[in-house]
C-alpha positions as CSV (number, residue, x, y, z in Angstrom):
1,M,110.4,-73.9,-221.2
2,A,109.3,-75.0,-217.8
3,D,112.7,-76.5,-216.9
4,H,116.3,-75.7,-217.3
5,I,119.4,-77.8,-217.8
6,K,122.8,-77.2,-216.3
7,G,126.2,-76.8,-217.9
8,I,129.6,-75.2,-217.4
9,D,132.1,-73.3,-219.4
10,V,135.9,-74.0,-219.1
11,A,139.2,-72.4,-220.1
12,S,142.9,-73.1,-219.6
13,Y,142.7,-72.5,-215.8
14,Q,140.3,-75.5,-215.5
15,S,141.5,-79.1,-215.5
16,E,141.2,-81.3,-218.6
17,N,139.3,-83.8,-216.5
18,Y,136.7,-81.5,-215.0
19,G,133.7,-83.1,-213.3
20,T,130.7,-83.8,-215.6
21,R,128.2,-85.3,-213.1
22,G,124.9,-83.6,-213.2
23,L,125.8,-81.6,-216.4
24,D,124.2,-81.6,-219.8
25,F,126.5,-79.3,-221.7
26,V,130.0,-77.8,-221.7
27,I,131.3,-74.7,-223.6
28,I,135.1,-74.6,-224.0
29,K,137.4,-71.6,-224.7
30,I,139.6,-72.2,-227.7
31,T,141.0,-68.9,-228.8
32,E,141.5,-65.2,-228.0
33,G,142.4,-62.5,-230.5
34,T,144.5,-63.9,-233.3
35,S,147.4,-65.4,-231.3
36,Y,146.2,-67.3,-228.3
37,T,145.0,-70.8,-228.2
38,N,143.9,-72.7,-225.0
39,P,146.4,-75.5,-224.7
40,K,143.9,-77.7,-222.9
41,W,141.0,-77.4,-225.2
42,V,141.3,-80.6,-227.1
43,A,141.5,-82.7,-223.9
44,Q,138.6,-80.7,-222.4
45,R,136.6,-81.4,-225.5
46,Q,137.3,-85.1,-225.1
47,T,136.0,-85.0,-221.5
48,S,132.8,-83.5,-222.8
49,R,132.5,-86.0,-225.7
50,D,133.2,-89.0,-223.4
51,A,130.4,-87.9,-221.1
52,G,127.9,-87.5,-224.0
53,L,127.4,-83.8,-223.3
54,V,126.3,-81.1,-225.8
55,T,129.6,-79.4,-226.6
56,G,130.3,-75.8,-227.5
57,F,133.4,-73.6,-228.2
58,Y,134.0,-69.9,-227.7
59,H,136.3,-67.2,-228.8
60,F,137.3,-64.3,-226.5
61,V,137.2,-61.3,-228.9
62,R,139.8,-58.5,-228.8
63,P,139.9,-55.2,-230.8
64,G,141.1,-55.7,-234.4
65,S,139.8,-57.5,-237.4
66,M,136.7,-59.5,-236.7
67,K,137.0,-61.6,-239.7
68,A,140.7,-62.5,-239.0
69,Q,139.7,-63.5,-235.4
70,A,136.8,-65.6,-236.7
71,D,139.0,-67.4,-239.2
72,Y,141.6,-68.0,-236.5
73,F,139.0,-69.5,-234.2
74,L,137.4,-71.7,-236.9
75,S,140.8,-72.9,-238.1
76,K,141.4,-74.7,-234.8
77,I,138.2,-76.9,-234.9
78,N,137.1,-79.8,-237.0
79,L,133.5,-79.2,-236.3
80,R,131.0,-82.0,-235.7
81,A,127.2,-81.7,-236.2
82,G,125.7,-80.2,-233.1
83,D,128.8,-78.2,-232.0
84,V,127.7,-74.8,-230.6
85,L,129.9,-71.7,-231.2
86,A,130.0,-68.5,-229.2
87,L,131.6,-65.1,-229.1
88,D,132.8,-63.9,-225.6
89,W,132.3,-60.1,-225.7
90,E,134.0,-58.6,-222.6
91,D,136.6,-56.2,-224.1
92,S,135.3,-52.6,-224.0
93,G,137.4,-51.9,-227.1
94,V,135.2,-54.1,-229.2
95,S,132.1,-52.3,-230.4
96,S,128.6,-53.6,-230.8
97,A,129.0,-53.4,-234.6
98,D,132.2,-55.4,-234.2
99,K,130.5,-58.3,-232.4
100,D,127.7,-58.3,-234.9
101,T,130.3,-58.6,-237.7
102,W,132.0,-61.5,-236.0
103,I,128.7,-63.4,-235.3
104,R,127.4,-62.9,-238.8
105,Y,130.7,-63.9,-240.4
106,V,130.9,-67.1,-238.4
107,Q,127.2,-67.9,-239.2
108,G,128.1,-67.7,-242.8
109,K,131.3,-69.7,-242.5
110,A,129.9,-72.4,-240.2
111,E,126.5,-73.0,-241.7
112,G,124.4,-75.5,-239.7
113,H,126.0,-74.5,-236.4
114,R,124.3,-72.3,-233.7
115,V,126.3,-69.1,-232.9
116,L,125.7,-67.4,-229.5
117,L,126.7,-64.2,-228.0
118,Y,128.1,-64.2,-224.4
119,C,128.2,-60.9,-222.4
120,N,127.3,-59.5,-219.1
121,V,124.3,-57.4,-218.3
122,D,126.3,-54.1,-218.4
123,F,127.5,-54.8,-221.9
124,W,124.0,-55.9,-223.0
125,L,122.2,-52.9,-221.6
126,N,124.8,-50.1,-222.0
127,R,127.1,-51.1,-224.9
128,D,125.0,-53.1,-227.2
129,T,123.2,-51.0,-229.9
130,S,121.6,-53.7,-232.1
131,S,120.0,-56.3,-229.8
132,F,121.7,-58.9,-232.1
133,A,122.8,-62.1,-230.4
134,G,123.0,-64.5,-233.3
135,D,121.1,-67.7,-232.4
136,G,120.8,-66.9,-228.8
137,L,121.9,-64.7,-225.9
138,W,124.2,-66.1,-223.3
139,I,123.9,-63.6,-220.4
140,A,126.2,-63.4,-217.4
141,Q,124.8,-62.1,-214.1
142,Y,125.6,-63.4,-210.6
143,N,122.5,-62.1,-209.0
144,G,121.7,-65.0,-206.8
145,R,118.7,-66.0,-209.0
146,P,119.7,-68.8,-211.3
147,G,117.6,-68.7,-214.5
148,Q,116.3,-65.1,-213.7
149,P,118.7,-62.6,-215.2
150,S,117.5,-59.0,-214.9
151,I,117.0,-58.3,-218.6
152,Q,113.8,-58.3,-220.6
153,H,115.3,-59.5,-223.9
154,P,114.9,-63.3,-224.5
155,W,117.9,-65.2,-223.3
156,L,119.1,-68.7,-223.9
157,L,121.8,-69.3,-221.3
158,H,122.3,-67.7,-217.9
159,Q,125.8,-67.9,-216.4
160,Y,124.7,-67.4,-212.8
161,T,127.9,-68.1,-210.8
162,S,131.6,-68.6,-211.0
163,D,132.0,-70.5,-207.7
164,P,133.6,-73.0,-207.9
165,I,133.3,-72.9,-211.7
166,D,131.4,-70.9,-214.3
167,T,128.0,-72.5,-214.2
168,N,125.1,-71.9,-216.5
169,L,121.4,-72.8,-216.9
170,A,120.1,-73.3,-220.5
171,R,116.4,-72.9,-221.4
172,F,115.8,-76.5,-222.5
173,D,113.8,-79.1,-220.7
174,S,116.3,-81.9,-221.5
175,R,119.7,-82.6,-223.0
176,A,118.0,-84.2,-225.9
177,A,116.1,-81.0,-226.6
178,M,119.3,-78.9,-226.6
179,R,121.0,-81.4,-228.8
180,A,118.1,-81.3,-231.3
181,W,118.3,-77.5,-231.3
182,A,122.1,-77.6,-231.8
183,T,121.8,-80.0,-234.7
184,G,118.8,-78.3,-236.2
185,S,116.9,-81.5,-236.4
186,Q,113.1,-81.8,-236.9
187,E,112.8,-82.6,-233.2
188,D,113.9,-79.1,-232.3
189,D,111.4,-77.8,-229.8
190,M,113.5,-74.9,-228.7
191,P,112.0,-71.6,-229.8
192,S,114.0,-69.0,-231.6
193,Q,114.6,-65.5,-230.1
194,K,111.7,-64.3,-232.2
195,D,109.5,-67.1,-231.0
196,L,110.4,-66.2,-227.4
197,Y,109.7,-62.5,-228.0
198,D,106.4,-63.1,-229.8
199,G,105.4,-65.6,-227.1
200,A,105.8,-63.0,-224.4
201,W,104.1,-60.1,-226.3
202,E,101.4,-61.7,-228.3
203,L,97.8,-61.5,-227.1
204,D,96.7,-64.5,-224.9
205,G,93.2,-64.6,-226.2
206,Q,91.6,-64.0,-222.8
207,M,91.0,-60.3,-222.9
208,T,87.4,-60.7,-221.7
209,V,88.5,-62.2,-218.5
210,P,89.4,-59.7,-215.7
211,W,93.1,-59.3,-215.2
212,G,94.4,-61.3,-212.2
213,S,91.2,-63.4,-211.9
214,D,91.5,-67.0,-210.9
215,T,90.4,-68.1,-214.4
216,N,93.3,-66.2,-216.0
217,P,96.0,-65.4,-213.6
218,Q,98.9,-65.2,-216.1
219,W,98.1,-62.6,-218.7
220,K,100.9,-62.0,-221.2
221,P,102.6,-58.6,-221.0
222,K,101.0,-57.2,-224.1
223,S,97.5,-58.1,-222.8
224,V,98.3,-56.4,-219.5
225,L,99.4,-53.2,-221.3
226,I,96.3,-53.2,-223.5
227,H,94.2,-53.7,-220.4
228,I,95.9,-50.8,-218.6
229,G,95.3,-48.6,-221.6
230,E,91.6,-49.5,-221.7
231,V,91.3,-48.8,-218.0
232,A,93.1,-45.5,-218.4
233,R,90.8,-44.5,-221.3
234,E,87.7,-45.5,-219.3
235,T,89.0,-43.6,-216.2
236,R,89.6,-40.5,-218.3
237,G,86.1,-40.7,-219.6
238,R,84.6,-40.9,-216.1
239,V,86.7,-38.0,-214.9
240,K,85.6,-36.0,-217.9
241,G,82.0,-36.8,-217.1
242,L,82.4,-35.8,-213.5
243,E,84.0,-32.5,-214.6
244,N,81.1,-31.8,-216.9
245,A,78.6,-32.6,-214.1
246,V,80.3,-30.4,-211.6
247,A,80.4,-27.5,-214.2
248,E,76.7,-28.0,-214.9
249,L,75.8,-28.0,-211.2
250,T,77.9,-24.9,-210.6
251,A,76.2,-23.1,-213.4
252,K,72.7,-24.0,-212.1
253,G,73.7,-23.0,-208.6
254,A,74.8,-19.6,-209.8
255,A,71.5,-19.1,-211.8
256,R,69.5,-20.1,-208.7
257,D,71.3,-17.7,-206.5
258,A,70.8,-14.9,-209.0
259,V,67.0,-15.6,-209.1
260,L,66.8,-15.7,-205.3
261,A,68.6,-12.4,-205.1
262,K,66.2,-10.7,-207.5
263,L,63.2,-12.0,-205.5
264,A,64.7,-10.7,-202.3
265,E,65.2,-7.3,-203.8
266,G,61.5,-7.0,-204.8
267,G,59.7,-8.7,-201.9
268,G,61.6,-7.5,-198.9
269,L,62.8,-11.0,-198.2
270,T,66.4,-12.3,-198.0
271,A,67.6,-15.0,-200.3
272,A,67.9,-17.3,-197.3
273,E,64.3,-16.7,-196.3
274,I,63.0,-17.4,-199.8
275,Q,65.0,-20.7,-200.0
276,A,63.7,-21.8,-196.5
277,A,60.1,-21.1,-197.6
278,A,60.7,-23.1,-200.8
279,E,62.1,-26.0,-198.8
280,A,59.1,-25.8,-196.4
281,G,56.7,-25.9,-199.3
282,A,58.4,-28.9,-200.8
283,R,58.1,-30.8,-197.5
284,A,54.4,-29.9,-197.2
285,A,53.8,-31.2,-200.7
286,L,55.5,-34.5,-199.8
287,D,53.5,-34.8,-196.7
288,R,50.2,-34.4,-198.7
289,L,51.4,-37.0,-201.2
290,A,52.2,-39.4,-198.4
291,D,48.7,-38.9,-196.9
292,A,47.1,-39.5,-200.2
293,L,48.9,-42.7,-200.8
294,A,48.0,-43.9,-197.3
295,T,44.3,-43.1,-197.9
296,E,44.3,-45.2,-201.2
297,E,45.7,-48.2,-199.3
């Protein structure tokens, strides 16, 4: 996606009547564990609905039964088509396998609804063991680079600041595109995680064009890696050829020195004198050749 759209996520410490100007989506906390419910969530949902925003809901997961927590979360909502669901994974007592169980269970219980995983970069890089994020990864990192979290895995939402409110960018070029994705309509032009991954790593069809040239300045990562491998193989071949040439010259030099030494022993000349005479003879032969060529002209 060339562009991003902006949204926020809210909980009980935000107002029911939060500002919606300039926003395209809102994701609202409903539950936590199996006993807490955000007392403002219904009014907060209405604010989003009244503004025509894409609306989502999230559950803050705690250690315990994943299915019980999922059922508690889903029991609070009368879902509408296009409602997005998310798991907020911030508790270190909840394992990677636990969050996978919650997401898959909710996907089965709420068919037709997109289910996301929210977590920060530390959890994704150091606690996750499956790379499973349901229908999309919602990554939190306040790195001063909106839309550029420091992960390589395909992401869908980037929560890039909490000042003055949790604010996110989503990888859609319009609210209509996000709504189409959320409802699963035929107009859905948002790629899946697999599409994003394959798009980054597939060959770009321009392998014959030099990397970084003006005609193809944006090679895809897989093409770059293949190119680097080819250059490395070619370089190894050249180095091997140079090594062979040096070895051959060294052997010839040793043989020449041995012959010169033998000649010196039998003729009363040093090796240096013999070599100097040979070089003088070669120069004389070249001079005669030059004279002959000049005569023919």
